[in-house]
The first five atom37 places (N, CA, C, CB, O) and aatype in JSON, in Angstrom:
{
  "aatype": [12, 1, 12, 16, 13, 9, 12, 13, 9, 13, 7, 16, 9, 15, 10, 10, 9, 16, 16, 0, 0, 19, 19, 18, 10, 13, 9, 10, 9, 19, 1, 0, 10, 11, 11, 18, 9, 2, 15, 5, 3, 19, 1, 11, 6, 11, 15, 6, 16, 1, 11, 15, 10, 7, 6, 19, 10, 11, 11, 18, 1, 16, 3, 2, 11, 12, 16, 5, 6, 13, 19, 0, 6, 15, 10, 7, 19, 15, 1, 5, 0, 19, 15, 11, 17, 6, 5, 7, 9, 15, 6, 14, 15, 16, 15, 2, 12, 9, 0, 10, 0, 11, 10, 18, 1, 19, 16, 14, 6, 6, 10, 10, 11, 2, 9],
  "atom_mask": [
    [1, 1, 1, 1, 1],
    [1, 1, 1, 1, 1],
    [1, 1, 1, 1, 1],
    [1, 1, 1, 1, 1],
    [1, 1, 1, 1, 1],
    [1, 1, 1, 1, 1],
    [1, 1, 1, 1, 1],
    [1, 1, 1, 1, 1],
    [1, 1, 1, 1, 1],
    [1, 1, 1, 1, 1],
    [1, 1, 1, 0, 1],
    [1, 1, 1, 1, 1],
    [1, 1, 1, 1, 1],
    [1, 1, 1, 1, 1],
    [1, 1, 1, 1, 1],
    [1, 1, 1, 1, 1],
    [1, 1, 1, 1, 1],
    [1, 1, 1, 1, 1],
    [1, 1, 1, 1, 1],
    [1, 1, 1, 1, 1],
    [1, 1, 1, 1, 1],
    [1, 1, 1, 1, 1],
    [1, 1, 1, 1, 1],
    [1, 1, 1, 1, 1],
    [1, 1, 1, 1, 1],
    [1, 1, 1, 1, 1],
    [1, 1, 1, 1, 1],
    [1, 1, 1, 1, 1],
    [1, 1, 1, 1, 1],
    [1, 1, 1, 1, 1],
    [1, 1, 1, 1, 1],
    [1, 1, 1, 1, 1],
    [1, 1, 1, 1, 1],
    [1, 1, 1, 1, 1],
    [1, 1, 1, 1, 1],
    [1, 1, 1, 1, 1],
    [1, 1, 1, 1, 1],
    [1, 1, 1, 1, 1],
    [1, 1, 1, 1, 1],
    [1, 1, 1, 1, 1],
    [1, 1, 1, 1, 1],
    [1, 1, 1, 1, 1],
    [1, 1, 1, 1, 1],
    [1, 1, 1, 1, 1],
    [1, 1, 1, 1, 1],
    [1, 1, 1, 1, 1],
    [1, 1, 1, 1, 1],
    [1, 1, 1, 1, 1],
    [1, 1, 1, 1, 1],
    [1, 1, 1, 1, 1],
    [1, 1, 1, 1, 1],
    [1, 1, 1, 1, 1],
    [1, 1, 1, 1, 1],
    [1, 1, 1, 0, 1],
    [1, 1, 1, 1, 1],
    [1, 1, 1, 1, 1],
    [1, 1, 1, 1, 1],
    [1, 1, 1, 1, 1],
    [1, 1, 1, 1, 1],
    [1, 1, 1, 1, 1],
    [1, 1, 1, 1, 1],
    [1, 1, 1, 1, 1],
    [1, 1, 1, 1, 1],
    [1, 1, 1, 1, 1],
    [1, 1, 1, 1, 1],
    [1, 1, 1, 1, 1],
    [1, 1, 1, 1, 1],
    [1, 1, 1, 1, 1],
    [1, 1, 1, 1, 1],
    [1, 1, 1, 1, 1],
    [1, 1, 1, 1, 1],
    [1, 1, 1, 1, 1],
    [1, 1, 1, 1, 1],
    [1, 1, 1, 1, 1],
    [1, 1, 1, 1, 1],
    [1, 1, 1, 0, 1],
    [1, 1, 1, 1, 1],
    [1, 1, 1, 1, 1],
    [1, 1, 1, 1, 1],
    [1, 1, 1, 1, 1],
    [1, 1, 1, 1, 1],
    [1, 1, 1, 1, 1],
    [1, 1, 1, 1, 1],
    [1, 1, 1, 1, 1],
    [1, 1, 1, 1, 1],
    [1, 1, 1, 1, 1],
    [1, 1, 1, 1, 1],
    [1, 1, 1, 0, 1],
    [1, 1, 1, 1, 1],
    [1, 1, 1, 1, 1],
    [1, 1, 1, 1, 1],
    [1, 1, 1, 1, 1],
    [1, 1, 1, 1, 1],
    [1, 1, 1, 1, 1],
    [1, 1, 1, 1, 1],
    [1, 1, 1, 1, 1],
    [1, 1, 1, 1, 1],
    [1, 1, 1, 1, 1],
    [1, 1, 1, 1, 1],
    [1, 1, 1, 1, 1],
    [1, 1, 1, 1, 1],
    [1, 1, 1, 1, 1],
    [1, 1, 1, 1, 1],
    [1, 1, 1, 1, 1],
    [1, 1, 1, 1, 1],
    [1, 1, 1, 1, 1],
    [1, 1, 1, 1, 1],
    [1, 1, 1, 1, 1],
    [1, 1, 1, 1, 1],
    [1, 1, 1, 1, 1],
    [1, 1, 1, 1, 1],
    [1, 1, 1, 1, 1],
    [1, 1, 1, 1, 1],
    [1, 1, 1, 1, 1],
    [1, 1, 1, 1, 1]
  ],
  "atom_positions": [
    [[-39.01, 135.15, -82.07], [-39.53, 136.42, -82.78], [-41.04, 136.51, -82.19], [-39.48, 136.28, -84.6], [-41.21, 137.59, -81.62]],
    [[-41.92, 135.87, -82.16], [-43.09, 136.32, -82.48], [-43.48, 136.73, -80.54], [-44.12, 134.96, -83.53], [-44.31, 137.56, -80.18]],
    [[-42.77, 136.01, -79.78], [-42.52, 136.52, -78.1], [-42.02, 138.35, -78.31], [-40.8, 135.29, -77.15], [-42.73, 139.3, -77.99]],
    [[-41.06, 138.42, -78.73], [-40.3, 139.9, -78.88], [-40.91, 140.88, -79.61], [-39.0, 139.84, -79.53], [-40.58, 142.06, -79.6]],
    [[-42.03, 140.28, -80.41], [-42.89, 141.14, -81.25], [-44.23, 141.5, -80.2], [-43.35, 140.27, -82.79], [-44.72, 142.62, -80.17]],
    [[-44.67, 140.46, -79.44], [-45.53, 140.54, -78.09], [-44.79, 141.76, -77.15], [-45.5, 138.88, -77.2], [-45.46, 142.76, -76.93]],
    [[-43.86, 141.7, -76.78], [-43.41, 142.27, -75.84], [-42.87, 143.67, -76.26], [-42.54, 141.43, -75.29], [-42.75, 144.52, -75.37]],
    [[-42.61, 143.9, -77.28], [-42.56, 145.34, -78.31], [-44.1, 146.16, -78.12], [-42.35, 144.79, -80.3], [-44.3, 147.27, -77.63]],
    [[-44.82, 145.43, -78.56], [-46.8, 145.82, -78.45], [-46.43, 146.46, -77.15], [-48.38, 144.18, -78.27], [-46.22, 147.66, -76.93]],
    [[-46.39, 145.2, -76.14], [-46.99, 145.87, -74.48], [-46.23, 147.16, -74.02], [-46.67, 144.66, -73.03], [-46.9, 148.15, -73.76]],
    [[-44.8, 147.21, -73.9], [-43.76, 148.16, -73.77], [-44.04, 149.47, -74.63], [0.0, 0.0, 0.0], [-43.56, 150.57, -74.34]],
    [[-44.77, 149.27, -75.58], [-45.52, 150.65, -76.7], [-46.77, 151.21, -75.85], [-46.32, 149.94, -78.54], [-46.95, 152.36, -75.47]],
    [[-47.55, 150.11, -75.67], [-48.69, 150.61, -75.02], [-48.61, 151.15, -73.38], [-49.64, 149.5, -75.17], [-49.4, 152.01, -73.01]],
    [[-47.66, 150.59, -72.48], [-47.35, 150.98, -71.54], [-46.65, 152.24, -71.72], [-46.82, 150.11, -70.97], [-46.94, 153.02, -70.82]],
    [[-45.76, 152.75, -72.63], [-45.05, 153.75, -72.69], [-45.98, 154.73, -73.08], [-43.94, 153.6, -73.47], [-45.84, 155.87, -72.65]],
    [[-47.09, 154.4, -73.96], [-48.57, 155.67, -74.06], [-49.41, 155.58, -73.45], [-49.4, 155.88, -75.15], [-50.39, 156.19, -73.88]],
    [[-49.55, 155.01, -72.51], [-50.42, 155.04, -71.52], [-49.81, 155.92, -69.95], [-50.76, 153.45, -71.36], [-50.51, 156.59, -69.2]],
    [[-48.48, 155.66, -69.84], [-47.92, 156.93, -68.84], [-47.85, 157.66, -69.49], [-46.74, 156.99, -68.1], [-48.11, 158.74, -68.95]],
    [[-47.56, 157.77, -70.67], [-47.44, 159.86, -71.51], [-48.57, 160.47, -71.33], [-47.28, 160.17, -73.52], [-48.61, 161.61, -70.85]],
    [[-49.78, 159.73, -71.74], [-50.88, 160.1, -71.12], [-51.22, 160.51, -69.97], [-51.41, 159.47, -71.2], [-51.67, 161.65, -69.88]],
    [[-51.09, 159.67, -68.79], [-51.65, 159.92, -67.55], [-50.23, 161.05, -67.26], [-51.95, 158.33, -66.43], [-50.81, 161.96, -66.67]],
    [[-48.92, 161.43, -67.32], [-48.32, 162.5, -67.58], [-49.0, 163.56, -67.89], [-47.58, 162.33, -68.33], [-49.31, 164.35, -67.0]],
    [[-49.37, 163.8, -69.25], [-50.14, 164.84, -70.0], [-51.42, 165.11, -69.15], [-50.52, 164.35, -71.54], [-51.52, 166.19, -68.58]],
    [[-52.42, 164.16, -69.04], [-53.53, 164.58, -68.16], [-53.19, 165.19, -66.55], [-54.42, 163.28, -68.05], [-53.65, 166.24, -66.08]],
    [[-52.45, 164.42, -65.99], [-51.83, 165.08, -65.06], [-51.73, 166.71, -65.11], [-50.64, 164.5, -65.06], [-52.47, 167.5, -64.51]],
    [[-50.3, 167.11, -66.24], [-49.85, 168.51, -66.19], [-51.36, 169.04, -66.7], [-48.33, 168.94, -67.25], [-51.79, 170.07, -66.18]],
    [[-51.93, 168.55, -67.42], [-53.34, 169.47, -68.08], [-54.19, 170.44, -66.48], [-54.92, 167.83, -68.99], [-54.45, 171.63, -66.29]],
    [[-54.4, 169.04, -65.53], [-55.37, 169.13, -64.72], [-54.19, 170.21, -63.22], [-56.11, 167.2, -64.39], [-54.65, 170.68, -62.18]],
    [[-53.08, 170.25, -63.57], [-52.14, 171.38, -62.52], [-52.24, 172.44, -63.64], [-50.17, 170.89, -61.97], [-52.48, 173.54, -63.15]],
    [[-52.14, 172.47, -64.88], [-52.86, 174.09, -65.2], [-53.51, 174.65, -65.14], [-53.08, 174.56, -65.78], [-53.41, 175.87, -65.27]],
    [[-54.56, 174.0, -64.92], [-56.08, 174.22, -64.52], [-56.59, 174.76, -63.54], [-56.66, 173.31, -64.4], [-57.43, 175.67, -63.56]],
    [[-55.9, 174.01, -62.23], [-56.0, 174.26, -60.81], [-54.77, 175.82, -60.74], [-55.42, 172.54, -59.78], [-54.96, 176.71, -59.92]],
    [[-53.92, 175.83, -61.47], [-52.9, 177.53, -61.01], [-54.06, 178.48, -61.43], [-51.01, 178.04, -62.24], [-54.6, 179.35, -60.75]],
    [[-54.39, 177.98, -63.04], [-55.07, 179.32, -63.87], [-56.52, 179.78, -62.95], [-55.62, 178.77, -65.79], [-56.89, 180.95, -63.0]],
    [[-57.17, 178.88, -62.22], [-58.05, 179.18, -61.49], [-58.05, 179.42, -60.26], [-58.66, 178.58, -61.61], [-59.14, 179.62, -59.73]],
    [[-56.63, 179.48, -59.32], [-55.72, 180.15, -58.28], [-55.61, 181.67, -58.79], [-54.14, 179.36, -58.17], [-56.02, 182.62, -58.12]],
    [[-55.06, 181.78, -59.96], [-54.37, 183.22, -60.03], [-55.63, 184.03, -60.8], [-52.7, 183.24, -61.05], [-55.52, 185.24, -60.97]],
    [[-56.68, 183.4, -61.19], [-58.03, 184.47, -61.59], [-58.68, 185.02, -60.48], [-59.26, 183.77, -62.4], [-59.5, 185.93, -60.5]],
    [[-58.15, 184.24, -59.25], [-59.33, 184.26, -58.21], [-59.61, 185.56, -57.3], [-59.07, 183.11, -57.2], [-59.43, 185.41, -56.09]],
    [[-59.91, 186.46, -57.63], [-59.29, 187.92, -57.18], [-60.72, 188.01, -56.33], [-58.86, 189.39, -58.64], [-60.49, 188.58, -55.27]],
    [[-62.27, 187.6, -56.47], [-63.08, 188.31, -56.12], [-62.89, 188.2, -54.39], [-64.38, 187.91, -56.84], [-63.49, 189.1, -53.8]],
    [[-62.09, 187.16, -53.44], [-62.06, 187.47, -52.03], [-60.76, 188.54, -51.85], [-61.89, 186.0, -51.12], [-60.57, 189.08, -50.76]],
    [[-59.86, 188.8, -53.03], [-59.38, 189.59, -52.5], [-60.37, 191.2, -52.43], [-58.11, 189.48, -53.14], [-60.48, 191.96, -51.47]],
    [[-60.79, 191.27, -53.39], [-61.54, 192.55, -53.58], [-62.55, 192.76, -52.23], [-62.45, 192.47, -55.08], [-62.7, 193.88, -51.73]],
    [[-63.11, 191.73, -51.78], [-64.19, 191.79, -50.57], [-63.32, 192.12, -49.32], [-65.07, 190.24, -50.33], [-63.67, 192.79, -48.35]],
    [[-62.32, 191.63, -49.5], [-61.32, 191.91, -48.69], [-61.04, 193.41, -48.11], [-60.29, 191.45, -49.37], [-61.29, 194.01, -47.06]],
    [[-60.5, 193.67, -49.14], [-60.71, 195.09, -49.04], [-61.65, 196.62, -49.2], [-60.09, 195.14, -49.5], [-61.49, 197.83, -49.1]],
    [[-62.92, 195.44, -49.58], [-63.97, 196.41, -49.16], [-64.42, 196.56, -47.32], [-65.32, 195.88, -50.07], [-64.93, 197.41, -46.6]],
    [[-64.03, 195.61, -47.23], [-64.32, 195.18, -45.92], [-63.57, 196.6, -44.93], [-63.55, 193.43, -45.67], [-64.02, 197.4, -44.1]],
    [[-62.51, 196.4, -45.42], [-61.17, 197.37, -44.76], [-62.1, 198.56, -44.95], [-59.34, 197.5, -45.72], [-62.84, 199.03, -44.09]],
    [[-61.96, 198.95, -46.17], [-62.47, 200.5, -46.15], [-64.05, 200.64, -45.82], [-62.21, 201.22, -47.7], [-64.54, 201.74, -46.07]],
    [[-64.86, 199.7, -45.33], [-65.9, 200.35, -44.84], [-65.68, 200.22, -43.04], [-67.32, 199.63, -45.53], [-66.39, 200.5, -42.07]],
    [[-64.59, 199.75, -43.2], [-64.14, 199.85, -41.46], [-63.36, 201.26, -41.37], [-62.88, 198.39, -40.84], [-63.46, 201.86, -40.3]],
    [[-62.73, 201.73, -42.22], [-62.01, 202.76, -42.21], [-63.53, 203.6, -42.21], [0.0, 0.0, 0.0], [-63.8, 204.09, -41.11]],
    [[-64.47, 203.8, -43.21], [-65.51, 205.06, -43.17], [-66.13, 204.83, -41.88], [-66.72, 205.13, -44.44], [-66.22, 205.92, -41.31]],
    [[-66.6, 203.89, -41.16], [-67.23, 203.44, -39.68], [-66.34, 204.55, -38.86], [-66.88, 201.51, -39.12], [-66.99, 205.57, -38.6]],
    [[-64.85, 204.55, -38.36], [-64.21, 205.31, -37.83], [-63.93, 206.41, -38.24], [-63.47, 204.9, -37.59], [-63.37, 207.06, -37.35]],
    [[-64.04, 207.02, -39.27], [-63.85, 208.39, -39.8], [-65.0, 209.19, -39.67], [-63.47, 208.4, -41.18], [-64.91, 210.41, -39.8]],
    [[-66.27, 208.53, -39.37], [-67.83, 209.1, -39.26], [-68.02, 209.31, -37.69], [-69.12, 207.9, -39.93], [-68.58, 210.29, -37.2]],
    [[-67.31, 207.91, -36.73], [-67.92, 208.12, -35.64], [-66.7, 209.43, -35.01], [-68.17, 206.53, -34.75], [-67.1, 210.19, -34.13]],
    [[-65.6, 209.54, -35.41], [-64.11, 210.58, -35.42], [-64.91, 212.11, -35.59], [-62.73, 210.19, -37.16], [-64.8, 212.94, -34.69]],
    [[-65.75, 212.4, -36.86], [-66.26, 213.27, -37.57], [-67.56, 213.89, -36.41], [-66.69, 212.54, -39.07], [-67.85, 215.07, -36.23]],
    [[-68.25, 212.54, -35.65], [-69.06, 213.01, -35.33], [-69.36, 213.45, -34.07], [-69.62, 212.5, -35.71], [-70.35, 214.03, -33.62]],
    [[-67.79, 212.87, -33.29], [-67.69, 213.51, -32.11], [-67.08, 214.71, -32.09], [-67.15, 212.8, -31.28], [-66.95, 215.16, -30.96]],
    [[-66.59, 215.5, -33.15], [-65.56, 216.26, -33.86], [-64.57, 216.51, -33.28], [-65.86, 217.32, -34.28], [-64.39, 217.57, -32.68]],
    [[-63.82, 215.65, -33.33], [-62.01, 215.56, -33.1], [-61.79, 215.24, -34.58], [-61.22, 214.09, -31.83], [-62.46, 214.8, -35.52]],
    [[-60.14, 215.77, -34.29], [-59.16, 215.96, -35.79], [-58.49, 214.38, -35.44], [-57.62, 217.7, -35.86], [-58.6, 213.68, -34.44]],
    [[-57.82, 214.19, -36.62], [-57.3, 212.58, -36.32], [-56.03, 212.85, -35.7], [-57.05, 211.5, -37.76], [-55.45, 211.78, -35.57]],
    [[-55.02, 214.26, -35.04], [-54.12, 214.4, -34.26], [-54.96, 214.31, -32.9], [-53.31, 215.61, -34.58], [-54.15, 214.21, -31.97]],
    [[-56.14, 214.32, -32.47], [-56.47, 214.51, -31.09], [-56.57, 212.76, -31.19], [-58.01, 215.67, -30.59], [-55.81, 212.03, -30.55]],
    [[-57.34, 212.4, -31.85], [-57.08, 210.75, -31.75], [-55.89, 210.19, -31.69], [-57.55, 210.06, -32.79], [-55.59, 209.78, -30.56]],
    [[-54.85, 209.99, -32.77], [-54.02, 209.94, -32.39], [-53.38, 210.22, -31.0], [-53.8, 210.3, -33.08], [-52.87, 209.25, -30.43]],
    [[-53.37, 211.19, -30.51], [-52.79, 211.58, -29.43], [-53.33, 211.13, -28.13], [-52.76, 212.83, -29.49], [-52.74, 210.91, -27.07]],
    [[-54.57, 211.04, -28.44], [-55.46, 209.91, -27.24], [-54.99, 208.36, -27.01], [-57.16, 209.67, -27.8], [-54.96, 207.63, -26.02]],
    [[-54.63, 208.17, -28.43], [-54.39, 206.57, -28.46], [-52.93, 206.26, -28.2], [-54.8, 205.9, -29.94], [-52.71, 205.14, -27.73]],
    [[-51.76, 207.15, -28.45], [-50.57, 207.3, -28.55], [-50.11, 206.56, -29.34], [0.0, 0.0, 0.0], [-49.3, 205.67, -29.1]],
    [[-50.75, 206.97, -30.81], [-50.22, 206.26, -31.88], [-49.94, 207.81, -32.65], [-51.35, 204.96, -32.65], [-50.31, 208.92, -32.27]],
    [[-48.98, 207.33, -34.15], [-49.43, 208.62, -35.02], [-50.27, 208.85, -35.56], [-48.94, 208.95, -35.79], [-51.08, 207.92, -35.51]],
    [[-50.67, 209.88, -36.29], [-51.65, 210.52, -36.85], [-52.05, 210.0, -38.13], [-51.34, 211.76, -36.92], [-53.17, 210.09, -38.65]],
    [[-50.59, 209.22, -38.77], [-50.55, 208.65, -40.26], [-51.23, 207.56, -39.8], [-49.05, 208.34, -41.12], [-52.25, 207.3, -40.44]],
    [[-50.94, 206.73, -38.75], [-51.86, 205.24, -38.21], [-53.16, 205.58, -38.29], [-51.66, 204.66, -36.55], [-53.92, 204.74, -38.79]],
    [[-53.67, 206.82, -37.85], [-55.14, 206.99, -37.81], [-55.59, 207.31, -39.34], [-55.56, 208.23, -36.73], [-56.56, 206.77, -39.89]],
    [[-54.97, 208.01, -39.77], [-55.5, 208.29, -41.2], [-55.48, 206.71, -42.04], [-54.36, 209.59, -42.05], [-56.36, 206.39, -42.84]],
    [[-54.3, 205.8, -41.68], [-54.23, 204.64, -42.57], [-55.34, 203.92, -42.16], [-52.93, 203.8, -42.52], [-56.0, 203.59, -43.15]],
    [[-56.05, 203.37, -40.68], [-56.97, 202.8, -40.71], [-58.42, 203.65, -41.38], [-56.94, 202.35, -39.42], [-59.13, 202.9, -42.04]],
    [[-58.72, 204.54, -41.32], [-59.83, 205.38, -42.07], [-59.5, 205.04, -43.67], [-59.71, 207.22, -41.68], [-60.59, 204.88, -44.21]],
    [[-58.76, 204.92, -44.34], [-58.76, 205.03, -45.71], [-58.49, 203.48, -45.85], [-57.67, 206.16, -46.39], [-58.56, 203.06, -47.01]],
    [[-58.22, 202.65, -44.98], [-58.82, 201.52, -45.05], [-57.27, 200.55, -45.59], [0.0, 0.0, 0.0], [-57.44, 199.53, -46.25]],
    [[-55.89, 201.0, -45.24], [-55.15, 200.88, -45.47], [-54.17, 199.49, -44.99], [-55.03, 201.9, -45.33], [-53.53, 198.67, -45.64]],
    [[-54.42, 199.7, -43.49], [-54.16, 198.89, -42.44], [-55.46, 199.31, -41.22], [-52.47, 199.2, -41.95], [-55.94, 200.44, -41.16]],
    [[-55.86, 198.25, -40.38], [-56.29, 198.05, -39.43], [-55.88, 198.37, -37.95], [-56.42, 197.16, -39.65], [-54.71, 198.27, -37.58]],
    [[-56.88, 198.75, -37.15], [-56.42, 198.76, -35.7], [-56.28, 197.54, -35.1], [-57.29, 199.48, -34.87], [-57.0, 196.58, -35.38]],
    [[-55.03, 197.5, -33.96], [-55.52, 196.19, -33.29], [-56.54, 196.12, -32.46], [-54.65, 195.65, -32.6], [-57.26, 197.12, -32.34]],
    [[-56.79, 195.04, -31.77], [-57.83, 195.07, -30.77], [-57.61, 195.83, -29.86], [-58.12, 193.99, -30.23], [-58.54, 196.57, -29.53]],
    [[-56.4, 195.91, -29.17], [-56.71, 196.92, -28.13], [-56.71, 198.34, -28.33], [-55.89, 196.76, -27.17], [-56.88, 199.17, -27.44]],
    [[-56.49, 198.62, -29.69], [-57.2, 200.13, -30.18], [-58.42, 200.1, -30.77], [-56.43, 200.9, -31.2], [-59.02, 201.18, -30.84]],
    [[-58.88, 199.2, -31.19], [-60.16, 199.44, -31.37], [-60.98, 199.68, -30.32], [-60.62, 198.58, -31.97], [-61.97, 200.41, -30.34]],
    [[-60.21, 198.56, -28.66], [-61.16, 199.15, -27.44], [-61.2, 200.08, -27.15], [-61.12, 198.85, -26.4], [-62.3, 200.51, -26.79]],
    [[-59.83, 201.12, -27.12], [-59.51, 202.17, -27.35], [-60.56, 203.24, -27.81], [-58.63, 201.96, -28.07], [-61.37, 203.96, -27.22]],
    [[-60.14, 203.0, -29.27], [-61.38, 204.07, -29.92], [-62.65, 204.05, -29.5], [-61.65, 203.91, -31.32], [-63.24, 205.12, -29.36]],
    [[-63.26, 202.85, -29.22], [-64.74, 202.35, -28.76], [-65.08, 203.32, -27.55], [-64.78, 200.59, -28.23], [-66.18, 203.84, -27.38]],
    [[-63.56, 203.55, -26.4], [-63.92, 204.12, -25.53], [-64.01, 205.63, -25.56], [-63.3, 203.68, -24.75], [-64.64, 206.36, -24.79]],
    [[-62.95, 206.08, -27.01], [-62.83, 207.67, -27.4], [-64.1, 208.07, -27.52], [-62.07, 208.06, -28.76], [-64.62, 208.95, -26.84]],
    [[-64.8, 207.22, -28.68], [-66.11, 207.7, -29.23], [-67.34, 207.74, -27.85], [-66.59, 206.5, -30.6], [-68.09, 208.67, -27.57]],
    [[-67.24, 206.5, -27.21], [-68.12, 206.75, -26.04], [-69.18, 205.61, -27.1], [-68.66, 208.78, -25.54], [-70.3, 205.96, -27.46]],
    [[-68.62, 204.34, -27.46], [-69.45, 203.69, -27.68], [-68.72, 202.12, -27.26], [-69.96, 204.06, -29.07], [-67.63, 201.88, -26.74]],
    [[-69.91, 201.11, -27.77], [-69.24, 199.76, -27.08], [-68.34, 199.45, -28.27], [-70.42, 198.32, -26.64], [-68.65, 200.15, -29.23]],
    [[-67.2, 198.54, -28.54], [-66.66, 197.87, -29.46], [-67.44, 197.12, -30.38], [-65.9, 197.18, -28.96], [-66.98, 196.79, -31.47]],
    [[-68.66, 196.82, -29.99], [-69.18, 195.69, -30.84], [-70.29, 196.67, -31.83], [-70.01, 194.25, -29.77], [-70.76, 196.24, -32.88]],
    [[-70.58, 198.01, -31.29], [-71.04, 199.06, -32.26], [-70.01, 199.54, -33.26], [-71.51, 200.23, -31.51], [-70.66, 199.72, -34.29]],
    [[-69.14, 199.74, -33.42], [-67.99, 199.67, -34.31], [-67.84, 198.7, -35.0], [-66.94, 199.77, -33.81], [-67.76, 198.67, -36.23]],
    [[-67.8, 197.82, -34.24], [-67.85, 196.44, -35.83], [-69.26, 196.23, -36.45], [-67.43, 194.48, -35.27], [-69.53, 195.66, -37.5]],
    [[-70.08, 196.82, -35.58], [-71.63, 196.07, -36.66], [-71.89, 196.9, -37.7], [-73.34, 195.97, -35.84], [-72.65, 196.7, -38.65]],
    [[-71.22, 197.83, -37.46], [-71.87, 199.0, -38.58], [-71.08, 198.52, -40.04], [-71.35, 200.99, -38.08], [-71.38, 199.15, -41.05]],
    [[-70.07, 197.4, -40.16], [-69.21, 197.09, -41.09], [-69.96, 196.46, -42.05], [-68.14, 196.36, -40.64], [-69.42, 196.04, -43.08]]
  ]
}
């Protein structure tokens, strides 16, 4: 009888410890997920970078008195693509950045250093 009671106590204690460990692990996972979901600062910084690249591209285009259509025809892309670059919706490929730099008579580094 005494041995059965001791086994019951140890069984109950081990069940409580296991349950506590599972609950603690669950709490840690929920905290990590909340932190991940609320981490929007990186995304905002990325969109600001795109906006500033678009502003630089628009500045060089207007300084050279060029239209979006002229730039698009010179690069072999659509006018909508140039518009999206300047609005920060998308970014030009590396080859298009080099072509833009040649068109604006600047180095590619000069286009990017103003970001």
